[in-house]
N, C-alpha and C positions, 0 to 999 in steps of 0.2 A: 546327728540322731534326733528325730522328732520327739518332743515331749508330749505325752498324752495328757490332756487337760480334762479332768472330770467336771462336768457341768454342775454348777451350784444347785443343791437340792433345797427347795423352799417348801417345806411341808405345809405351811399355811395356805399356799396357792393350790395345792392338790389334795387338801384334806377331805373334801366331800367325795372325790373320786377314789381316794385311798380307802375310805370307809366302805364304799361299794365293793371294791375289789376284795378287801379282807372279809367282808360278809359273805361274798360268793365262795371264797375258799373255805370259810368256816362251815357254810351249808354243805359243801361237798364232803368235808371230813365227817360232819355229824351224820350225814346220810349213810356213810360207809359203816359206821359203828352202831347207829341207832337200829333198833329192831321193833317191828310191830307198830304199836301206837306211837312210839317215839318219833316216827317219821312224820306224823301229822303236825308236829310242832315246827317243821321246817318253814312253812308259810309264815308263821308268827315270827320266827327268827329272821327271815328275809325282810319282813315288814319292819321289824325293829331296826335293822341295819339301814334301810332306806330312810326311815324317820331320823335316825342319827345323822345321816349324810345331809338331810334337809336342814336340820338344826345347825349343823356346822356351816352350811351354806348361808343361812340367814344371818348368823353371827358375823360372817365375813362380808356382809353387804357394804358397799361403798369403798372397798379396798381396791387398790391397783397393784396386783402382785404378778410376778412372772416366775417361771421355773424352767430348768433345763436350758439356760441361756436364751430365753425368749421363745422356746418352742411351744410353751404353754402360757397363755395369758389369762389370768383370773381377773378380768375386768367386768364392767357392768353388763356388757352384752353377753358375755359368757355366764354371768350370774343368772340372767333371765332364762337362757336356754337350759342351764342345769336345773333351774326351778321347774321348768316344764317337764324335763326328763324325770325328775324325782316324783312329781305329781302323777305323771303317767304311770310310772312303775308302781307307786302305792295303790292306785286304783286298779291296776291290772292284777296285782297280787291279791287284793281283797276279792276281786271277781273270780280269780282262779281257784280260790279255796272252795267255792261252790262248784266250780267246773270239775274238780276232781271226782265228784260224785256222779257226774254225767258222763265224763270221758274216762273210762277205766284205764286207758293206755298211759295216762299222764304219770310218769315216774317223778314224784315230787322233788326229789333231790336234784336230779339233772335239770328239771324244768326251771326251778327257781335259780339255780346256779347260772344257767345260760341267760336267763332274763337279767340277772344282776350284771353279768359281764357285758351284755348288750347295752344296758344303761350306762355302764362305765365307758364304753366306746362312744355312745351318743354324747355324753357330757364332754369328753375330750375333743370331739369334733367341734362342739360349740366354743371351746376355749383354745383351739389350736392357733398358734402363731407362726407355724411353719408348714409348708406343703407336705413334707414327709410325715409330720405329726397327724395331719388330716388323713393321709393314706393309711397309716397304722391304726388310727382310731376307727376309720371306716371299715377296715377289714375285721377289727375286733368286734364291731357291731354286726357286720354282715354275716360273718361265719356263725355267730350265735343265732341270728335270725333264720339262717338257712336250716339249721337243725330244728329250731322251734317250729318252723312251718311244716316239717314232716314228722311231727311228734305222734300223730295218729297212725301208727305203723300198720294197722289193719285196714286203713282207708286208702284206696288207690288215688283219690283226689288229693289227699294230703301228701302222698309220696310224689305225685306229679307236680304239686305246688312247690315242694322243696327242690326238685330237680330243675324245674324251669327257673326258679329264682336263683339257684346256684349258677346255672350256665349263663344266663343273661347278666347276672351280677358280676361274674368273672370277666365277661367281655367288657362291661362298663368300667370295671376297675382297671382293666388294661388300657382303655382309652384315656382314663383319668391320669394314670401313671405316665403314659406316653406324653400327654399334654404337659405334665409337670417337668418331664425331662427336656422338652423343647424350650419351655420358658427358662429353665435353668441354663440351657446352652446359650440362650440369647442374653441373659442378664447376669449370670454367674452367682445367683443367690436363690435360696429356697425360702428365706425369711419373708413373710408377707409384708411387713412394714418396710424392710429394706427394698423389697421389690417395687413398692409404690414410690419410694424415694429415688430409685434408679430411673424409673420411667419419667419422673418429674425433672430430673437432672439431665436426662438424655432423650429429649423428645424425638430425635431421629430414629430411635429404636422402637417407637410405638407401632410402626407399621412394617416391622421386619417380618418376613414370611414365617420364621420360627415362632415369633410371638403370636401372630394371628392364628397359626396352626395350633399352637398350644392352647389358646383360648377356645378355639372350636372344639378341640378334643375334650377339654375340661367341661365345656357346656354339655357335651354328650354324656360324660360321666355323672355330673351332677343332675342332669335332666332325667336320667334313669332313676335316681334315688328319690327325686321329688315327684315322679310320675308326670313329667311334662311331655306333651305331644311333640314329636312322634315316638317318644321313648317310653310310652305308657303301656305297651302291649302285655306286659307281664302281670299288671295289677289285678284285673278281674279274676284270672285263674288262680293266682296265688292267694288272694284274699278269700276266695270261695273255698279253696282246699285246706288252708291252714286252720288249726283249732281257733274257734271264734275269739277267745281271749287274746290269742297271739295276733289275730287280725287287727284288733283294736290297738295293741301295742305297736305293731308295724305302722299302721295308718297314721299314728300321731307322733310317736317318738322318732321314728326314722325320718319322717317329713320335717320335723323341727330341727333335727341335727343337720340334715342335708341343706335346708334353707339357711341355717346359721353359717355353715361353711361357705355356701355360695355367696352370701352377703359379705362375709369377711374377706374372701379372696377378691371379689370383683370391686367392692367399694373401698378397700384398703390397698390391695395389691395392684389392681388395674383401674384405679380411679381416673387417671389421665385418659383412659380409653373409653370412658363412659359413652361418649357420643357414638362410638363404633358399634357397641353391642346393644344399645337401647332399641334400635329399629328391629333387630332380630328378635329380641325379647318381647317387643310389642306384638309382633305377629304370633310368637309362641304363646303368649298369654291369651290372645283371642282364640286361637285354635284349640288350646288346651281346655278352656272352660266351655267352649261351644261343643266340641266332640264329647267331652265328659257328660254334659247335660243331655244332649240329644240321644246318645246311646243308652243312658240310664233309663230313659223313658220306656225302652223296649224290654227291659229285664223283668223276669218273673221270679228270680231268686233274690231275696233281700240283701244277701251279702254281696252279690255281683252288682246290685243297684248301688249299694254304698261304696263299692269299689270305683265305679264310674263317677259317683258323686265326689269321691276323694280326688279324682283327676280334675274335676271342675273346680274344687276348692284350691288346688294347686294353681289353677289359672287365675283365680281371684288374688292369691298371694303374689303372683307374678306381676299383677298390676302395680302393687306397691313397690316391687323390685324395679319395674320400668321407671316409675316416677322418681324414685331414688332420693328424695329429700329425707331429712331426719324424721319429719312427721310421718312420712309414708312408711319408713322402716319401723317406726314405733307402732304404726297400724298393723304391720306384719306380725310383730311380736304379740300384740294384743289378740290378733286373729288366730295365731297359732295356739295360744292358751285357750281361747274360747272354743276352737275346733276340737282341741284335745278333750275337754270336758264333755262336749256333746257327742263326739264320735265314740269315745270309750264307753260312755253311758249307753248309747244305742246298741253297741255290740255286746255290752254286758247284758242288756235285756234279751238279746237274741240268744246268748249263751245260756241264760236262765230258762229259755224255752226249749227244754230238752229233758229226756229221761232214758235211762238204761242205754246210754251210748248213742241215742238217736237225737239229732237236732232238727228242729222245724225251721227251715229257712225259705220254704216256698211262700210267696206272698199270700196265697190262699189260706195258709195255715194261720194267718193273723186275723181272719174274719171273726168278728165278735170277741176278740181277746180283751178289748177295753172293758167289757162288762163281766166277763168270766174271771179275769185276773185284773182287777181295777188298779192295783198298785203298779204293776208292770205297764199297763196301758197309760197311766198318767205319766210315768217316767219317760216312756217312749215319746209321748206327745211333746213333752218339754224339750227333749233332745232333737226331735224332728223340727220343731219350731226354730230352734237355734240354728240348725244347719240350713234351713230354708231362709233364714234372715228375717224372721217375723218377730216384732217386738212383743213382749219386753225381754226376749232372750238375748244372750250375749252375741250370737251371730249377727244380729242386726247392727249392733254397735261396731263390731269388727268391720263389716262391709261399709258402714257409714264413714268410719275413719279413713279407710283406703280410698273409697270412691270420691269423697269430698276433697281429699288432698290431690287426687288425680285431676279433678276439675280445676282446682286452684292453680295447678302447675301447667295447665294447658292441654292435658290429655283428655279432652272432652269426649271424643269418640270412643276411646277405650273405656271410659267410665260408663258411657251409654250402653256399650256392648255388655259390660258387666251387669248393669241393671236388667237388661233384656234377658241375659242368661239366668239371673236370679228369678225372674218371673217364670221362665221355662221350667226351672227346677221345682217350682211350686206344684206342678202337675204330678210328678212322681212322689214328692215328699208328702203332700196332702193326701195322695192316694192311699198311703199306708194308714193314715188316721181315719179316712173314710172306711177302709176295710175293718179297722178295729172297732168302730162305733156304729157303723151304718150298714153292715152286711152280716147276714146270717151265716154261720159256719157251714162249710160243705161236709166236714167230717169232724168228729169229736177228737180233741187232742187232750192228753193228760200230761202234766209236767210235775217235776218235783218242787216242793215248796222252797223258795229261795232261803239260803242260810242267812244268818245275821251279818256275815261279812259282805254278802252280796247286797243286802238291804243297805248296809252302811255305804258301800261303794256307790250305789245308785243315788242315795240321798245326798251324799257329798257332792257328786257331780251335778245333780239337779239344782242344789242350793247355789253352787258356784256359777252355773249357767245363768240363773236368775239374778244373782247378786251382781255379776259383771254386766248384765243387761240393764238393770235398774239403777245401780250405783257404780258406773264404770270409772269414776274419777281416780280411785286409788291405783287400780291396775294400769290405767292409761298414764298416770304420772310416773309410775314405776317403769313402764315401757319407754317413755320419753327420756327418763333419767338414764336408763340402761344404754340406749342408743348413743347418747352423748358421751358415755364413758367407754366407748370402744377404743381400744389401743391399736 
């Protein structure tokens, strides 16, 4: 008779995630019993929970812990990803408190609960030490995001976004799980560290058809989540249809979690096979950033423009993935955090540009906004500068770290293509600024005054974008330290 062994539970390793989950459950219970104005405190309760998780995370910095027999690894790399997730969630909650007044369909209890569970899944993806843990975390995150994307129940675009994301997400999850199964069949383990040890000890297994097939299927699954070409088709429709604050949450948190899982699986589990997947990812990086930038030029809806921009940024991040050195991966972490601040900030400005359930997302709606609403115009300018890679914003330093390491490692042409794509992106990025400050409005638009929480979210994001651009040393050192501490 087999004895069932209960995995050791290390609360210290999962404390930030545990706080997120308990906060989500508390919000759900309070929402059931609260009445009237009591429901308005749910945003503050959610914010307090995420701040508590962030404090617990900061206090655990530098520790190497594991839980559930190595299925979860609270190492430096997981620390940085969870830091990004907590920051993204805090800024989204602050922005969404304003969004409740614009989008009347937002049921605050369910909305914040799903957001917290999505953050819980994102964090576990960044800390997963086992392929099954990655899949469970991925589904926890994805199911929550599917529902959040369709939260505007009276908007056909929102329903369409949720349906498309759900169907394509289900297919990608199937590819990913099938890839895991093939790798398990060839190696006999789902533990990522043991997987790397197996291939190191058994070089003959590196080119087994099941291993290569499993890697190909996993590339498809992860490629969908990071919006890598040619698995990017869902991005513009979903980003356009989802509530704007959810779009920012998806574009940053999901991307960070997916890239974290991709890096951990390929650089720890499949490290001996790096030469085999580098060429494929080289081509994928080039096509992803080129297609994203070129198609973004033709967009007339600012959310669709930022969606294709998000695809291009995935291409820049893939340059760091292709280079594969510690400094390149540190550059990826720095870039993910810089992109998170800029993208959430830009989409928060867009969400503030609304009234009575109507959002202004057509590019022509931003004509003259810089003078009519100077605070929102200034904030958007800072975030656009960062995404375009213009100093002194953080995006410039992120690209500098990745491109310079690509050149040092011999990937000169890939770095050149990255610079060319950055120049192409200036056309549509600076086009927004030109509209805000140098074009007369075609029609008068009226928006609600931003709430204090929205002003706080925008101010924090703008400050961090400038701080990371002017004084990048602290975050850069933290990213380097985190990469070296990957288990």
